[in-house]
Rosetta silent file (secondary structure, phi, psi, omega in degrees, C-alpha in Angstrom):
SEQUENCE: MSRSRLTAWNSAHVIAAIVVGFLTLVAFVLWDAYGHRGDPLLPLHLFKTRGYLAMVITAMGKQVRSDSFRDTGADGEQLAHVSTIP
SCORE:     score description
SCORE:     0.000 S_00000001
   1 L     0.000  -26.899 -174.025   18.877   21.313   12.214 S_00000001
   2 L   -79.374  -16.591  173.839   16.646   24.292   12.876 S_00000001
   3 L   -95.144   -2.121  175.290   19.504   25.935   14.942 S_00000001
   4 L   -68.782  156.053 -178.934   22.193   25.389   12.287 S_00000001
   5 L   -78.916  159.812 -170.848   23.346   28.266   10.288 S_00000001
   6 L   -74.496  141.540 -174.069   21.728   28.819    6.847 S_00000001
   7 L  -113.489  140.911  175.047   23.454   27.122    3.979 S_00000001
   8 L   -65.372  147.525 -174.165   23.604   28.378    0.358 S_00000001
   9 L   -72.707  -18.563 -176.444   21.584   26.359   -2.179 S_00000001
  10 L   -96.147   14.791 -178.353   24.809   25.939   -4.365 S_00000001
  11 L   -81.870  148.587 -179.154   26.766   24.384   -1.598 S_00000001
  12 H   -50.509  -43.957  177.432   27.958   20.723   -2.140 S_00000001
  13 H   -73.142  -31.134  176.788   26.027   19.054    0.488 S_00000001
  14 H   -67.320  -40.328  178.291   22.685   20.699   -0.392 S_00000001
  15 H   -67.013  -41.372 -178.106   23.083   19.754   -4.059 S_00000001
  16 H   -64.982  -39.572  175.138   24.134   16.231   -3.014 S_00000001
  17 H   -62.182  -44.463  175.571   21.048   15.899   -0.798 S_00000001
  18 H   -60.048  -46.091  175.263   18.738   16.969   -3.604 S_00000001
  19 H   -67.447  -45.689  174.962   20.283   14.554   -6.121 S_00000001
  20 H   -67.893  -31.492  176.899   20.280   11.534   -3.757 S_00000001
  21 H   -67.825  -44.616  179.755   16.630   12.312   -2.834 S_00000001
  22 H   -60.016  -44.133 -176.157   15.636   12.584   -6.466 S_00000001
  23 H   -72.075  -29.359  177.904   17.460    9.301   -7.425 S_00000001
  24 H   -68.322  -40.400  178.191   15.989    7.540   -4.427 S_00000001
  25 H   -65.859  -39.243  174.795   12.524    8.612   -5.453 S_00000001
  26 H   -59.426  -47.062  174.191   13.071    7.347   -9.017 S_00000001
  27 H   -54.391  -46.220  172.615   14.461    4.085   -7.599 S_00000001
  28 H   -57.364  -48.526  177.015   11.396    3.640   -5.421 S_00000001
  29 H   -61.267  -40.963  175.108    8.973    4.201   -8.180 S_00000001
  30 H   -59.484  -49.007 -178.610   10.746    1.814  -10.448 S_00000001
  31 H   -62.058  -41.489 -178.821   10.970   -0.839   -7.713 S_00000001
  32 H   -68.407  -35.384 -171.762    7.322   -0.365   -6.739 S_00000001
  33 H   -85.162  -31.770 -169.718    6.111   -0.546  -10.340 S_00000001
  34 H  -127.585  -19.035 -165.041    8.275   -3.421  -11.591 S_00000001
  35 H   -98.613  -23.878 -176.549   10.353   -5.027   -8.804 S_00000001
  36 L  -120.409  161.716 -178.239    8.262   -6.445   -6.083 S_00000001
  37 L   -92.002  157.470  179.339    5.271   -8.726   -6.044 S_00000001
  38 L    91.796 -172.757 -176.772    1.811   -7.758   -4.599 S_00000001
  39 L   -63.828  138.676 -178.225    0.037   -4.619   -4.290 S_00000001
  40 L   -75.754  148.587  171.207    2.044   -1.473   -5.132 S_00000001
  41 L   -77.264  -24.050  177.820    2.605    1.087   -2.400 S_00000001
  42 L  -129.199   90.483  179.838    2.139    3.782   -4.993 S_00000001
  43 L   -65.952  112.409 -171.545   -0.454    2.766   -7.577 S_00000001
  44 H   -78.718  -12.448  175.514    0.793    4.664  -10.730 S_00000001
  45 H   -68.010  -16.813 -178.227   -2.633    4.224  -12.531 S_00000001
  46 H   -78.119  -16.474  172.421   -3.992    6.885  -10.161 S_00000001
  47 H   -76.615  -10.506  171.770   -1.833    9.542  -11.841 S_00000001
  48 H   -75.649  -20.294  178.446   -3.739    9.009  -15.021 S_00000001
  49 L   -79.819  119.072 -174.064   -6.765   10.547  -13.310 S_00000001
  50 H   -55.576  -35.187 -174.769   -6.680   14.312  -13.899 S_00000001
  51 H   -75.830  -36.956  177.780   -8.318   15.109  -10.503 S_00000001
  52 H   -64.387  -45.599  172.676   -5.865   12.984   -8.500 S_00000001
  53 H   -52.696  -37.787  172.980   -3.043   14.537  -10.395 S_00000001
  54 H   -66.090  -36.182 -176.209   -4.216   17.882   -9.685 S_00000001
  55 H   -75.609  -37.948 -175.395   -4.598   17.247   -6.030 S_00000001
  56 H   -69.527  -44.723  177.470   -1.042   15.920   -5.829 S_00000001
  57 H   -61.649  -39.452  178.174    0.396   18.894   -7.688 S_00000001
  58 H   -60.495  -49.057  178.186   -1.653   21.263   -5.607 S_00000001
  59 H   -62.991  -40.814  176.033   -0.371   19.667   -2.289 S_00000001
  60 H   -64.481  -39.606  177.390    3.198   19.710   -3.429 S_00000001
  61 H   -67.918  -30.371 -178.483    2.999   23.363   -4.315 S_00000001
  62 H   -68.379  -47.041 -176.181    1.260   24.219   -1.011 S_00000001
  63 H   -70.093  -31.102 -178.740    4.090   22.423    0.899 S_00000001
  64 H   -73.576  -47.855 -176.179    6.945   24.055   -1.196 S_00000001
  65 H   -55.346  -51.114 -176.341    5.187   27.452   -0.573 S_00000001
  66 H   -64.296  -31.592  175.761    4.836   26.896    3.157 S_00000001
  67 H   -74.878  -19.558 -177.958    8.457   25.860    3.428 S_00000001
  68 H   -82.765  -23.402 -174.254    9.599   28.814    1.538 S_00000001
  69 L  -118.862   54.664  178.563    7.938   31.370    3.862 S_00000001
  70 L   -78.109  145.234  170.246    8.892   30.241    7.374 S_00000001
  71 E   -75.660  157.461  178.482    8.882   32.641   10.277 S_00000001
  72 E  -116.931  129.834  178.775   11.853   33.457   12.115 S_00000001
  73 L   -70.550  177.752  179.661   11.718   33.581   16.026 S_00000001
  74 L   -59.955  -42.363 -177.382   13.300   36.258   18.190 S_00000001
  75 L   -93.261   17.155  174.920   16.591   34.346   18.540 S_00000001
  76 L    88.755   -1.845 -179.710   16.818   33.697   14.868 S_00000001
  77 L   -68.838  133.578  173.127   15.436   30.089   15.069 S_00000001
  78 E   -81.971  134.853  174.451   13.177   29.179   12.031 S_00000001
  79 E   -99.182  114.264  176.110    9.645   28.250   13.109 S_00000001
  80 L   -80.174  139.437  174.123    7.999   25.571   11.123 S_00000001
  81 L   -98.621  136.847  172.930    4.253   25.618   10.610 S_00000001
  82 L   -91.628  121.351  178.081    2.063   22.635   10.528 S_00000001
  83 L  -124.253  148.438  176.180   -0.514   22.978    7.726 S_00000001
  84 L  -120.070  155.256  174.677   -3.233   20.619    6.696 S_00000001
  85 L   -93.202  113.490 -179.160   -5.101   20.324    3.434 S_00000001
  86 L   -59.347    0.000    0.000   -8.842   20.699    4.042 S_00000001
C-alpha cells in the first residue's frame, strides 16, 4: 500500500473504508458491553475516569498527528515512523 498512488479523501473507497471502520467499532463496543458473557475486552467504566480518558484522547491525537506528517523517501515512497508513548 505504501507504493500505491495517493488517493483523494473524497474518493468512494476511502469514504467506504472510514464508514465501515466506524460501524465496526460501534458494533464491537455494543457487542462487548451487552452481547457476550464474561469479562469485557474494553471495560467501559474506565472511560468515566478523567485521567484515563485524557490519556486515550492524547494517544489518539498523537497517532493522528504522526500519520499526518509522514516523511517521503527519495523515490516518493512514504516512510512511516514508529512512535511510542513514554
